[in-house]
N, C-alpha and C positions, 0 to 999 in steps of 0.2 A: 275436452280433456287436454291438458298440456302434455308435451312429449319431451322426454329426456333421453339422451344417449349416454350410456355408461360403457367406456372402453376398458375392458379388462375384467374377466370373470374369475379372478382369484377370490379368496375369502372376503376381502374388503369390498371389491366391486360388486360381488353378489349380495353382500349384506346391504350395501347402499341401494341396490335395486329393490330389495325387499322393503326396506324402511321408507323409501321415497314413493313407492307404489301405493303406500297407504295414504298418501296425500292427494289422491285423485290425479296421479300422474301416470301417463302411459310411458313405460320404460323399455327401450331397446338395449339389450345387454349384448355387447360384442364379445364373443368367445373365440379365443385364438385357436384352440384345439378343435378341429372339425368333429372328431369322434365324441368329445365331451359335449359339444353343442347338440349333436343328435340325441345323446342320452338325456340332456336337460330338457329338450323339447318333449321327449316321450314320458319322462318320469317326473318332471317339474322339480328335480333335485340336482344340486351340484355335488355329486358324490365324491369328487376329487378334492375340492377345496373347502366346501362348507356342507358336509353331510348332515342330514337331519333337519334342514331348514327349507321348507317348500317355497317355491316361487309363487307369488300371487298371480291371478289371471292377467293383471295389467302388465306383467313382465314377459317380454318375448325374447328368446335367445336367437342370435344370428351369428354366422361366421363371416358375414359380408359387411365390410366397413361402410360401403355406400348405402346399404340398407339401414344400417345402424344410425347413420347421420341424417338420413332423409327426413325432413320435417321437424327435426329436433331444434328447439331454441336454446337449450342448454346441453353442453357436452362435458361430461365428467370423466376425467382420465384417472384410471386406477391400475395402470400397467406398471411393472417394475421399472425403476429409474433407468436401468441400463438399456431398456427397449423403447423408452419414450420418444427419443429423437426419430427413430426409424418409423414408429407408428405415425408421428406427425408429418414425416415426409410423404407418407402414403395418403394422409387425409387432407393435406394442404390444398391440393387441387379440388377437393370436394367441399371444403368448408365455405361458409358464407359469412360476410361481414357482420350480419345481425346476430349471429350465434355467440353465446357466452361460453367461454371455456373455463372449467373449474378443475384445478389440479388437486387430486386426492392422493398423489404419489409422494412419499417421503424419502428424500435422498438427494445426493449431489451427483452430477455426472462426473465419472471418473477422470476422463481425459481433460475436460475443460474446467472442472470444479464449479460448473454453473448450477444454480438452483433450477427447479423444474419449470417455473414460469419463464425463466430466462431461456431455457431450451425451447419452449413453445414459441416464445416471441421471436427468437432467432430463426426458427424454422418457418414461421408463418409470414414474417415481414416482407419477403419478396412479393406477396400478394396484397396483404393488408395488415394493419396493426389490430390484433384481436382484443376483444374485451376479456379481461382475465381476472380470476379470483382463485383463492386457495382454501381448501377445506382441510382442517387439521385439528388434532386434539386427542385426549386419552380415550381410545376406543379399541376394544377387541371385537372383531367381526362377529364372532359367535354370539356375544351378548347383545350387540346391536340388532342382529337378525331376529332374535327371540323377543325383542321389544323391551329389554332391560333399560332403565333410564341412563342416558348419556348426555354429556354437554361438550360441544365442539366450538371451534372458531371458524368463521367465514371471513376471509380477509381480502381486501382489494384496495388499490389506491383510489378507486372510484367509490366513495363512501355510499353514494346512492345505490350503486350496483350491489354492494355488500348488504345493504338494508333490504333490497328487493329479494335477494336470495335467502336472507334470514327469514323473512315473512313467508316465503314460498315453501321452504324446506322444513321449517320447524313443526313439530307436532308434540303430542302429550308425552312422548318418551325420548324425543330427540331435540335437545335444546341448543340454540345457536346464539353465539355472541359475535358481534361485528368487530373488526379491527382494520385499520388502514396500514398497519406495519407488515407488509407482505414479507419483507426480508426476515424480520424476527420470527414470524410464524413458520416460514419455510425452514429456517436454520434450526429452530427448536425441534421441529418434527424430524429433521434429518439427523442431527447430532445426538439426540437422545438414544438412538439405536447403538451408537458406539459405546456409550456409557452402560447401556443394558448388557452388552457383552461382558464388560468388566465386572458388573454386578453378578452376572452368572458365573464367571470364573471364580469369584470370591465364594459363592455358594458351593460350587463344585469342589473347591478345596476345603470346604467345611470351616470357613473362617468366622462365621457367626454374624449376628445382627449389627454389632458395632462396626465391623468392616464395611458391611453393605451401606449403613447410614453415612459413613465417611465417603464412600464412592459416589453416592447420590448427591451429597452436598457439594463435594469438590468437583464433581462432574458438572453440576449446574453452573459453578463458577467458571469453568473453562468454556462451556457452551456459550455463556453470556459474553465472555471476553471476545470470542471469535465472531459471534453474531454482531456485537456492537462495532467491531472493527470493520465489518462488512456494511454497516449503515443501519443496523437494527436499533430499536429503542429498548433500553434495559428492562423497563416494566413489562414488556411483552413476554420476556423469558420467565417472569414470575407468574404467568397466566396458564391457561389451559394447554396451549400449544407448546409451552416450555416446561415448567415444573410439573404440571398435571400429567403430561404425556411421559415425562421422564420417570416419575414415581410409578406409574402404571407399568411401563415397560421394564423397569428394573425389579419389580416385585411380583408381577402377575404371572401365574403359571402358564397362561396362554401365549406369552411373548416368545416369538421365534428367536429373536436376537439373544434374549436371556438364556434360552435353551442351548443355543450354540455355546455360550460362555460356560454354562454348567458342564457340558460335555467336554469342553477343552480343559476345564479344571479337573475333571475326572481322568484325564489322560488320553482321551481320544484325539485322533488327528482331524484337522479341519476338513480335508477332502472326504474323509469317511463320514463325518457329521453331515456335510452338505448333501452327499449322495443319499442319505437316509431321509431327507426332508423333501416333501413335494411342493413346498412353497419357498419363496425367496426370503432370506434373512438380509434385509437391506443394509444392516450395519457392517457387514463384511466388506462390501465395496465402498461404503461411505467412509470407513476408517481410513482407507488410503487417500481418498479425496480430501477428507478433513485434515489429515496430517500434512498433506502437501499445501493446502490452502493456508493453514496456520503458519507454516514456515514462510510462505510467500508474504503473509501479512505481519510477520514478526510477532506472533502471538504464542505464548507458552501454553502447551496442551499436554500436560504430563501423562494423564490417563490415556489419552488418544495415542501418544507416542508409544507407550508400553503395549497397548493393544495392537498397534501396527506391528511391533516387533514379535508379538506372539503369533499373529495371523500370517505374517509374510516373511519373517526372518528366523523362525524356529526357536525363539526364546521360550523357555518353559514358563508356565503360569506362576510357579513359585518364585522364579527369579524376577518376573515382572512385578509381583507384589513387593519383593525385597527392594527392587529399584525405586518403587514409589515411596516406601517407608524410609529409605536411607538417603533421600534427596536432602539438599541443603535446607536447614530449618529457616523459617521466615514468618513474618506477620501475616495474619489472615487478611 
């Protein structure tokens, strides 16, 4: 039996442990919270982040990073983006050159604006250059865990590595497509969360389907502009990790980022909304990083700018919509 380590027992990390254990994989799931780890061992349930989905026998929960990594040939990271660097600082002395690291975290690091694989590479390079891949696409953890059909992208600059992971991880309900455009896959996965907040604001304000369609379409345009300015291929953003993930996150009821936007549109304060959630809405932090990166690259990001103003500068959602609608008219 092969062994995989999954770092992070939020909803997504837990769902990945469940679906990959069905592929004759032994999975070690690293749980940050000691009390949650104890409960998961006893009940075989993640009652905090993914209630109702039992862990298969092949999944073992641990609060020990060393135990999680021992003997694993693939390490999947599903921790929130703001904690990724610290986790890799801890595991760098434990990691082995033959291990493959797969990032399943969607976001940009706030201070540096780095993508997640760049954070991993920067942290690991003092010891060795790790084998890296990215897993991204339109997925809600709850649906993946129950075995509902889903399709995702596995990306690596090493095409052979991406193909190996595709063949190893795919099953009858979890389909993989390979890609060598790591930049495009990561940027699509990170930036769609910003647009999802905007789509949620539109819904919270009761603006209807026309407004949501406009936000999704123009959101994809600005995601593509910034991703391409960073070196991505345009066609990647039309795929699963771009348009696919964007549509799901902007329309699906299970989207945390969309939910933040809805509550903002209804008049609730951001701090109050975040306190009421037990999982991270990556788009909140990514909005600041994306806005700064866009300015650095000289890329226009109108929706992102307005969401930044709502989240961090106190602009009302109504005024943000007005600001978008009253901008200078231009060709598409």
